C-alpha positions as a LaTeX table, in Angstrom:
\begin{tabular}{lrrr}
\hline
Residue & $x$ (\AA) & $y$ (\AA) & $z$ (\AA) \\
\hline
Unk1 & $-51.79$ & 26.22 & $-10.56$ \\
Unk2 & $-53.61$ & 24.57 & $-7.60$ \\
Unk3 & $-57.06$ & 25.68 & $-8.75$ \\
Unk4 & $-56.65$ & 24.11 & $-12.19$ \\
Unk5 & $-55.12$ & 20.99 & $-10.68$ \\
Unk6 & $-58.13$ & 20.61 & $-8.36$ \\
Unk7 & $-60.43$ & 21.01 & $-11.37$ \\
Unk8 & $-58.49$ & 18.31 & $-13.23$ \\
Unk9 & $-58.76$ & 15.66 & $-10.54$ \\
Unk10 & $-62.34$ & 16.61 & $-9.74$ \\
Unk11 & $-63.11$ & 15.92 & $-13.41$ \\
Unk12 & $-61.39$ & 12.52 & $-13.18$ \\
Unk13 & $-63.58$ & 11.65 & $-10.20$ \\
Unk14 & $-66.66$ & 12.70 & $-12.17$ \\
Unk15 & $-65.53$ & 10.60 & $-15.11$ \\
Unk16 & $-65.04$ & 7.51 & $-12.93$ \\
Unk17 & $-68.52$ & 7.93 & $-11.46$ \\
Unk18 & $-69.97$ & 8.27 & $-14.97$ \\
Unk19 & $-68.17$ & 5.15 & $-16.18$ \\
Unk20 & $-69.38$ & 3.21 & $-13.15$ \\
Unk21 & $-72.95$ & 4.30 & $-13.77$ \\
Unk22 & $-72.72$ & 3.27 & $-17.42$ \\
Unk23 & $-71.38$ & $-0.20$ & $-16.55$ \\
Unk24 & $-74.19$ & $-0.75$ & $-14.05$ \\
Unk25 & $-76.75$ & 0.40 & $-16.63$ \\
Unk26 & $-75.45$ & $-2.14$ & $-19.15$ \\
Unk27 & $-75.69$ & $-4.78$ & $-16.41$ \\
Unk28 & $-79.38$ & $-3.98$ & $-15.98$ \\
Unk29 & $-79.18$ & $-1.46$ & $-13.14$ \\
Unk30 & $-79.71$ & 2.00 & $-14.66$ \\
Unk31 & $-79.53$ & 5.05 & $-12.43$ \\
Unk32 & $-79.37$ & 8.83 & $-12.63$ \\
Unk33 & $-75.72$ & 8.50 & $-13.63$ \\
Unk34 & $-76.84$ & 7.70 & $-17.19$ \\
Unk35 & $-79.68$ & 8.80 & $-19.43$ \\
Unk36 & $-81.54$ & 6.63 & $-21.91$ \\
Unk37 & $-82.21$ & 8.40 & $-25.20$ \\
Unk38 & $-84.89$ & 6.94 & $-27.44$ \\
Unk39 & $-84.28$ & 7.28 & $-31.19$ \\
Unk40 & $-81.22$ & 9.47 & $-30.78$ \\
Unk41 & $-80.19$ & 10.88 & $-34.20$ \\
Unk42 & $-77.75$ & 8.61 & $-36.07$ \\
Unk43 & $-77.37$ & 6.25 & $-33.08$ \\
Unk44 & $-80.88$ & 5.01 & $-32.33$ \\
Unk45 & $-81.72$ & 4.17 & $-28.71$ \\
Unk46 & $-78.64$ & 4.46 & $-26.51$ \\
Unk47 & $-77.43$ & 5.14 & $-23.00$ \\
Unk48 & $-75.39$ & 8.30 & $-22.51$ \\
Unk49 & $-73.05$ & 8.74 & $-19.56$ \\
Unk50 & $-73.83$ & 11.80 & $-17.45$ \\
Unk51 & $-72.31$ & 11.11 & $-14.03$ \\
Unk52 & $-73.40$ & 13.70 & $-11.49$ \\
Unk53 & $-73.70$ & 16.49 & $-14.08$ \\
Unk54 & $-77.20$ & 15.65 & $-15.34$ \\
Unk55 & $-76.44$ & 15.40 & $-19.07$ \\
Unk56 & $-73.81$ & 14.11 & $-21.45$ \\
Unk57 & $-73.20$ & 17.61 & $-22.76$ \\
Unk58 & $-72.59$ & 18.99 & $-19.28$ \\
Unk59 & $-70.22$ & 16.12 & $-18.45$ \\
Unk60 & $-68.28$ & 17.06 & $-21.58$ \\
Unk61 & $-68.22$ & 20.74 & $-20.65$ \\
Unk62 & $-66.99$ & 20.12 & $-17.10$ \\
Unk63 & $-64.27$ & 17.71 & $-18.26$ \\
Unk64 & $-63.22$ & 19.61 & $-21.40$ \\
Unk65 & $-60.52$ & 21.82 & $-19.91$ \\
Unk66 & $-59.06$ & 19.09 & $-17.63$ \\
Unk67 & $-58.77$ & 16.79 & $-20.66$ \\
Unk68 & $-56.82$ & 19.45 & $-22.56$ \\
Unk69 & $-54.55$ & 20.03 & $-19.56$ \\
Unk70 & $-53.78$ & 16.34 & $-19.07$ \\
Unk71 & $-53.14$ & 15.99 & $-22.80$ \\
Unk72 & $-50.79$ & 18.98 & $-22.76$ \\
Unk73 & $-48.83$ & 17.49 & $-19.88$ \\
Unk74 & $-48.76$ & 14.08 & $-21.55$ \\
Unk75 & $-47.26$ & 15.62 & $-24.70$ \\
Unk76 & $-44.62$ & 17.23 & $-22.47$ \\
Unk77 & $-43.68$ & 13.69 & $-21.26$ \\
Unk78 & $-44.88$ & 14.31 & $-17.73$ \\
Unk79 & $-45.40$ & 11.06 & $-15.88$ \\
Unk80 & $-48.70$ & 10.17 & $-14.33$ \\
Unk81 & $-50.92$ & 11.91 & $-16.89$ \\
Unk82 & $-51.68$ & 8.99 & $-19.22$ \\
Unk83 & $-54.11$ & 7.19 & $-16.88$ \\
Unk84 & $-56.31$ & 10.19 & $-15.98$ \\
Unk85 & $-56.29$ & 11.26 & $-19.64$ \\
Unk86 & $-57.49$ & 7.80 & $-20.70$ \\
Unk87 & $-60.22$ & 7.83 & $-18.04$ \\
Unk88 & $-61.51$ & 11.20 & $-19.19$ \\
Unk89 & $-61.48$ & 10.30 & $-22.89$ \\
Unk90 & $-63.28$ & 7.01 & $-22.22$ \\
Unk91 & $-66.00$ & 8.67 & $-20.12$ \\
Unk92 & $-66.49$ & 11.47 & $-22.63$ \\
Unk93 & $-66.81$ & 8.92 & $-25.42$ \\
Unk94 & $-69.60$ & 7.25 & $-23.43$ \\
Unk95 & $-71.37$ & 10.62 & $-23.17$ \\
Unk96 & $-72.01$ & 10.53 & $-26.95$ \\
Unk97 & $-71.97$ & 14.32 & $-26.83$ \\
Unk98 & $-71.89$ & 16.32 & $-30.05$ \\
Unk99 & $-69.19$ & 18.41 & $-28.36$ \\
Unk100 & $-66.78$ & 15.54 & $-29.02$ \\
Unk101 & $-66.24$ & 17.38 & $-32.31$ \\
Unk102 & $-64.94$ & 20.40 & $-30.40$ \\
Unk103 & $-62.88$ & 18.28 & $-28.02$ \\
Unk104 & $-61.15$ & 16.59 & $-30.95$ \\
Unk105 & $-60.37$ & 19.99 & $-32.43$ \\
Unk106 & $-59.10$ & 21.21 & $-29.06$ \\
Unk107 & $-56.74$ & 18.25 & $-28.68$ \\
Unk108 & $-55.43$ & 18.84 & $-32.19$ \\
Unk109 & $-54.79$ & 22.51 & $-31.37$ \\
Unk110 & $-52.89$ & 21.52 & $-28.23$ \\
Unk111 & $-50.76$ & 19.18 & $-30.35$ \\
Unk112 & $-50.07$ & 21.97 & $-32.84$ \\
Unk113 & $-48.74$ & 24.12 & $-29.99$ \\
Unk114 & $-45.89$ & 21.63 & $-29.63$ \\
Unk115 & $-44.72$ & 21.96 & $-33.22$ \\
Unk116 & $-41.25$ & 23.64 & $-33.36$ \\
Unk117 & $-41.33$ & 27.39 & $-33.82$ \\
Unk118 & $-39.48$ & 27.17 & $-37.15$ \\
Unk119 & $-42.77$ & 25.88 & $-38.61$ \\
Unk120 & $-44.77$ & 28.75 & $-37.12$ \\
Unk121 & $-46.26$ & 29.94 & $-40.43$ \\
Unk122 & $-47.58$ & 26.48 & $-41.31$ \\
Unk123 & $-48.70$ & 25.91 & $-37.73$ \\
Unk124 & $-50.66$ & 29.16 & $-37.70$ \\
Unk125 & $-52.38$ & 28.17 & $-40.95$ \\
Unk126 & $-53.27$ & 24.74 & $-39.57$ \\
Unk127 & $-54.63$ & 26.25 & $-36.35$ \\
Unk128 & $-56.91$ & 28.60 & $-38.28$ \\
Unk129 & $-58.05$ & 25.68 & $-40.40$ \\
Unk130 & $-58.89$ & 23.61 & $-37.30$ \\
Unk131 & $-60.87$ & 26.48 & $-35.75$ \\
Unk132 & $-62.83$ & 27.06 & $-38.97$ \\
Unk133 & $-63.51$ & 23.35 & $-39.51$ \\
Unk134 & $-64.61$ & 22.85 & $-35.89$ \\
Unk135 & $-67.08$ & 25.74 & $-36.09$ \\
Unk136 & $-68.45$ & 24.69 & $-39.48$ \\
Unk137 & $-68.92$ & 21.02 & $-38.58$ \\
Unk138 & $-70.35$ & 21.75 & $-35.12$ \\
Unk139 & $-72.77$ & 24.44 & $-36.27$ \\
Unk140 & $-73.95$ & 22.40 & $-39.26$ \\
Unk141 & $-74.27$ & 19.17 & $-37.28$ \\
Unk142 & $-76.13$ & 20.92 & $-34.46$ \\
Unk143 & $-78.74$ & 22.57 & $-36.66$ \\
Unk144 & $-79.25$ & 20.05 & $-39.46$ \\
Unk145 & $-79.72$ & 16.27 & $-39.60$ \\
Unk146 & $-78.79$ & 14.56 & $-42.86$ \\
Unk147 & $-80.90$ & 11.58 & $-43.90$ \\
Unk148 & $-80.80$ & 9.42 & $-47.05$ \\
Unk149 & $-83.89$ & 9.83 & $-49.20$ \\
Unk150 & $-84.74$ & 6.15 & $-48.68$ \\
Unk151 & $-85.10$ & 6.76 & $-44.92$ \\
Unk152 & $-86.78$ & 10.13 & $-45.11$ \\
Unk153 & $-90.45$ & 9.09 & $-45.22$ \\
Unk154 & $-90.05$ & 6.24 & $-42.74$ \\
Unk155 & $-87.60$ & 7.96 & $-40.42$ \\
Unk156 & $-87.70$ & 7.31 & $-36.68$ \\
Unk157 & $-87.24$ & 11.05 & $-36.03$ \\
Unk158 & $-90.82$ & 12.09 & $-36.83$ \\
Unk159 & $-92.60$ & 13.41 & $-33.78$ \\
Unk160 & $-89.50$ & 13.32 & $-31.56$ \\
Unk161 & $-88.07$ & 16.23 & $-29.58$ \\
Unk162 & $-84.95$ & 16.33 & $-31.77$ \\
Unk163 & $-86.52$ & 17.98 & $-34.80$ \\
Unk164 & $-89.53$ & 19.93 & $-35.97$ \\
Unk165 & $-89.22$ & 17.86 & $-39.15$ \\
Unk166 & $-88.95$ & 20.81 & $-41.48$ \\
Unk167 & $-86.89$ & 20.06 & $-44.59$ \\
Unk168 & $-84.26$ & 22.73 & $-45.14$ \\
Unk169 & $-82.93$ & 21.36 & $-48.43$ \\
Unk170 & $-82.35$ & 18.27 & $-50.55$ \\
Unk171 & $-78.95$ & 17.46 & $-52.03$ \\
Unk172 & $-79.00$ & 14.51 & $-54.41$ \\
Unk173 & $-80.22$ & 11.52 & $-52.43$ \\
Unk174 & $-80.05$ & 13.25 & $-49.04$ \\
Unk175 & $-82.45$ & 15.45 & $-47.09$ \\
Unk176 & $-81.29$ & 18.14 & $-44.67$ \\
Unk177 & $-83.75$ & 18.36 & $-41.78$ \\
Unk178 & $-83.88$ & 21.26 & $-39.33$ \\
Unk179 & $-83.19$ & 20.28 & $-35.72$ \\
Unk180 & $-84.87$ & 21.66 & $-32.62$ \\
Unk181 & $-81.89$ & 23.99 & $-32.16$ \\
Unk182 & $-82.77$ & 25.69 & $-35.44$ \\
Unk183 & $-86.47$ & 25.79 & $-34.55$ \\
Unk184 & $-85.56$ & 27.52 & $-31.29$ \\
Unk185 & $-83.47$ & 30.11 & $-33.11$ \\
Unk186 & $-86.34$ & 30.90 & $-35.45$ \\
Unk187 & $-88.58$ & 31.29 & $-32.42$ \\
Unk188 & $-86.00$ & 33.51 & $-30.71$ \\
Unk189 & $-85.81$ & 35.68 & $-33.82$ \\
Unk190 & $-89.59$ & 36.09 & $-33.82$ \\
Unk191 & $-89.65$ & 37.00 & $-30.13$ \\
Unk192 & $-86.70$ & 39.39 & $-30.47$ \\
Unk193 & $-88.24$ & 41.28 & $-33.38$ \\
Unk194 & $-91.47$ & 41.70 & $-31.40$ \\
Unk195 & $-89.59$ & 42.95 & $-28.30$ \\
Unk196 & $-86.42$ & 44.45 & $-29.78$ \\
Unk197 & $-85.22$ & 46.82 & $-27.04$ \\
Unk198 & $-85.62$ & 45.04 & $-23.69$ \\
Unk199 & $-86.81$ & 41.58 & $-24.76$ \\
Unk200 & $-89.47$ & 39.56 & $-22.93$ \\
Unk201 & $-87.53$ & 39.41 & $-19.68$ \\
Unk202 & $-84.87$ & 37.08 & $-18.25$ \\
Unk203 & $-86.06$ & 33.50 & $-18.04$ \\
Unk204 & $-89.30$ & 34.19 & $-19.93$ \\
Unk205 & $-88.33$ & 32.65 & $-23.26$ \\
Unk206 & $-89.98$ & 29.26 & $-22.78$ \\
Unk207 & $-93.23$ & 30.88 & $-21.60$ \\
Unk208 & $-93.40$ & 32.71 & $-24.93$ \\
Unk209 & $-93.08$ & 29.49 & $-26.91$ \\
Unk210 & $-96.60$ & 28.45 & $-25.96$ \\
Unk211 & $-97.98$ & 31.58 & $-27.63$ \\
Unk212 & $-95.90$ & 30.84 & $-30.73$ \\
Unk213 & $-97.28$ & 27.31 & $-30.84$ \\
Unk214 & $-100.80$ & 28.74 & $-30.89$ \\
Unk215 & $-99.76$ & 30.82 & $-33.91$ \\
Unk216 & $-98.13$ & 27.83 & $-35.67$ \\
Unk217 & $-94.73$ & 29.52 & $-35.37$ \\
Unk218 & $-93.21$ & 26.76 & $-33.22$ \\
Unk219 & $-93.89$ & 23.01 & $-33.63$ \\
Unk220 & $-96.57$ & 21.83 & $-31.22$ \\
Unk221 & $-94.86$ & 18.51 & $-30.50$ \\
Unk222 & $-91.66$ & 20.15 & $-29.23$ \\
Unk223 & $-91.18$ & 20.92 & $-25.51$ \\
Unk224 & $-91.12$ & 24.52 & $-24.28$ \\
Unk225 & $-87.36$ & 24.69 & $-24.03$ \\
Unk226 & $-85.04$ & 27.43 & $-22.83$ \\
Unk227 & $-83.29$ & 29.28 & $-25.70$ \\
Unk228 & $-80.36$ & 26.85 & $-26.07$ \\
Unk229 & $-78.29$ & 29.72 & $-27.45$ \\
Unk230 & $-76.34$ & 32.35 & $-25.54$ \\
Unk231 & $-76.71$ & 34.95 & $-28.28$ \\
Unk232 & $-80.23$ & 34.33 & $-29.55$ \\
Unk233 & $-81.41$ & 33.79 & $-25.98$ \\
Unk234 & $-79.97$ & 37.11 & $-24.84$ \\
Unk235 & $-81.50$ & 38.87 & $-27.84$ \\
Unk236 & $-84.96$ & 37.42 & $-27.14$ \\
Unk237 & $-84.95$ & 37.75 & $-23.33$ \\
Unk238 & $-83.07$ & 41.00 & $-22.69$ \\
Unk239 & $-83.28$ & 42.61 & $-26.11$ \\
Unk240 & $-80.73$ & 44.59 & $-28.03$ \\
Unk241 & $-79.77$ & 46.41 & $-24.84$ \\
Unk242 & $-78.76$ & 43.25 & $-23.00$ \\
Unk243 & $-77.17$ & 41.69 & $-26.07$ \\
Unk244 & $-74.97$ & 44.77 & $-26.45$ \\
Unk245 & $-73.82$ & 44.41 & $-22.83$ \\
Unk246 & $-72.99$ & 40.74 & $-23.43$ \\
Unk247 & $-70.98$ & 41.58 & $-26.54$ \\
Unk248 & $-69.11$ & 44.28 & $-24.60$ \\
Unk249 & $-68.33$ & 41.77 & $-21.85$ \\
Unk250 & $-66.88$ & 39.31 & $-24.36$ \\
Unk251 & $-64.84$ & 42.14 & $-25.90$ \\
Unk252 & $-63.37$ & 42.97 & $-22.49$ \\
Unk253 & $-62.48$ & 39.31 & $-22.01$ \\
Unk254 & $-60.76$ & 39.32 & $-25.40$ \\
Unk255 & $-58.79$ & 42.39 & $-24.34$ \\
Unk256 & $-57.62$ & 40.47 & $-21.27$ \\
Unk257 & $-56.12$ & 37.81 & $-23.53$ \\
Unk258 & $-54.20$ & 40.48 & $-25.42$ \\
Unk259 & $-52.43$ & 41.52 & $-22.21$ \\
Unk260 & $-50.90$ & 38.06 & $-21.73$ \\
Unk261 & $-47.28$ & 38.01 & $-22.99$ \\
Unk262 & $-46.82$ & 35.86 & $-26.09$ \\
Unk263 & $-44.09$ & 33.79 & $-24.46$ \\
Unk264 & $-46.62$ & 32.49 & $-21.93$ \\
Unk265 & $-49.18$ & 31.38 & $-24.51$ \\
Unk266 & $-48.09$ & 27.74 & $-24.31$ \\
Unk267 & $-48.74$ & 27.63 & $-20.56$ \\
Unk268 & $-52.31$ & 28.88 & $-20.91$ \\
Unk269 & $-53.06$ & 27.42 & $-24.33$ \\
Unk270 & $-55.52$ & 24.90 & $-22.90$ \\
Unk271 & $-57.49$ & 27.60 & $-21.11$ \\
Unk272 & $-57.67$ & 29.80 & $-24.21$ \\
Unk273 & $-58.71$ & 26.86 & $-26.39$ \\
Unk274 & $-61.38$ & 25.86 & $-23.87$ \\
Unk275 & $-62.92$ & 29.33 & $-23.89$ \\
Unk276 & $-62.60$ & 29.54 & $-27.67$ \\
Unk277 & $-64.44$ & 26.25 & $-28.13$ \\
Unk278 & $-67.02$ & 27.42 & $-25.58$ \\
Unk279 & $-67.65$ & 30.44 & $-27.79$ \\
Unk280 & $-68.35$ & 28.10 & $-30.72$ \\
Unk281 & $-70.60$ & 25.99 & $-28.50$ \\
Unk282 & $-72.44$ & 29.09 & $-27.25$ \\
Unk283 & $-74.46$ & 29.27 & $-30.47$ \\
Unk284 & $-76.38$ & 26.21 & $-29.17$ \\
Unk285 & $-75.84$ & 26.44 & $-25.41$ \\
Unk286 & $-76.92$ & 28.84 & $-22.66$ \\
Unk287 & $-73.28$ & 29.21 & $-21.65$ \\
Unk288 & $-73.77$ & 32.06 & $-19.19$ \\
Unk289 & $-75.53$ & 29.57 & $-16.88$ \\
Unk290 & $-72.47$ & 27.27 & $-16.77$ \\
Unk291 & $-70.76$ & 28.03 & $-13.45$ \\
Unk292 & $-67.40$ & 26.56 & $-14.45$ \\
Unk293 & $-67.23$ & 28.96 & $-17.42$ \\
Unk294 & $-67.19$ & 31.83 & $-14.93$ \\
Unk295 & $-64.36$ & 30.11 & $-13.09$ \\
Unk296 & $-62.40$ & 29.96 & $-16.36$ \\
Unk297 & $-63.09$ & 33.66 & $-16.92$ \\
Unk298 & $-61.67$ & 34.43 & $-13.47$ \\
Unk299 & $-58.55$ & 32.35 & $-14.04$ \\
Unk300 & $-57.95$ & 34.02 & $-17.39$ \\
Unk301 & $-58.29$ & 37.45 & $-15.77$ \\
Unk302 & $-55.73$ & 36.40 & $-13.17$ \\
Unk303 & $-53.32$ & 35.23 & $-15.86$ \\
Unk304 & $-53.63$ & 38.58 & $-17.63$ \\
Unk305 & $-52.60$ & 40.40 & $-14.44$ \\
Unk306 & $-50.02$ & 37.88 & $-13.18$ \\
Unk307 & $-48.68$ & 35.83 & $-16.14$ \\
Unk308 & $-47.14$ & 32.46 & $-15.21$ \\
Unk309 & $-43.34$ & 32.31 & $-15.34$ \\
Unk310 & $-43.15$ & 28.58 & $-16.03$ \\
Unk311 & $-45.33$ & 25.62 & $-17.00$ \\
Unk312 & $-46.35$ & 24.81 & $-13.44$ \\
Unk313 & $-50.03$ & 25.27 & $-14.13$ \\
\hline
\end{tabular}
């Protein structure tokens, strides 16, 4: 499909720009193509490749589907896909994005699609296992930071924007510390319960955080972020009414996927996996603001009406 092919090679161009920016940063010439993160959890102070997207997470999101497509074609022994696949994987590794967890799961799911149909029962079990593991690891890793007890009191994370430094639990010699993502969800819950029907208004979430800080319901050292969650953000900003509309929209999208003939699933597997992983990611991302997600929605709708007859996409 020409639209997907254009997306693929546009992503390769973005990846090359990101890699170039990272190399120049290491050489002592940092630019807006990378971002320096001080005291990044688990990694310390590092550069993260962003390219022209503004953040490592956005670079990952833009390049996610093209990486799956190149990998699918590479598994099908199509020439010319190894180099762009390697470029994308290298750039996304430099992004140090937590969504690498989801990308790894997505690549594994693509590989499972190529298992012979005689193993379909085992393949289906493995696919479900990959989906469950990806969601569990991503959600846990996004909302909790695990630190050894020896590092807990002297940790470099105190006072940073990564955590409110609230201890969720202790397991043996390890502490589980709540991240800013979890703090934002607790704030969203508070806002939503105070404005349950219509919410506080679109785009008004971060303005409410200041009031919560004054009430000691949101850590004072954390920035006044946007919701960083599609679902909790919708609940807080547009209330139960808006959240219900969002859920209905996702249901309609799911119904579109059910109209696609089963024999064409392999051809659109990458697209379905991309949107599935985006749904996992949406718990910690404002996904409705990602323009390329809407493009994927449109392509999926087109596939449901005019299913592909071969693997030309």
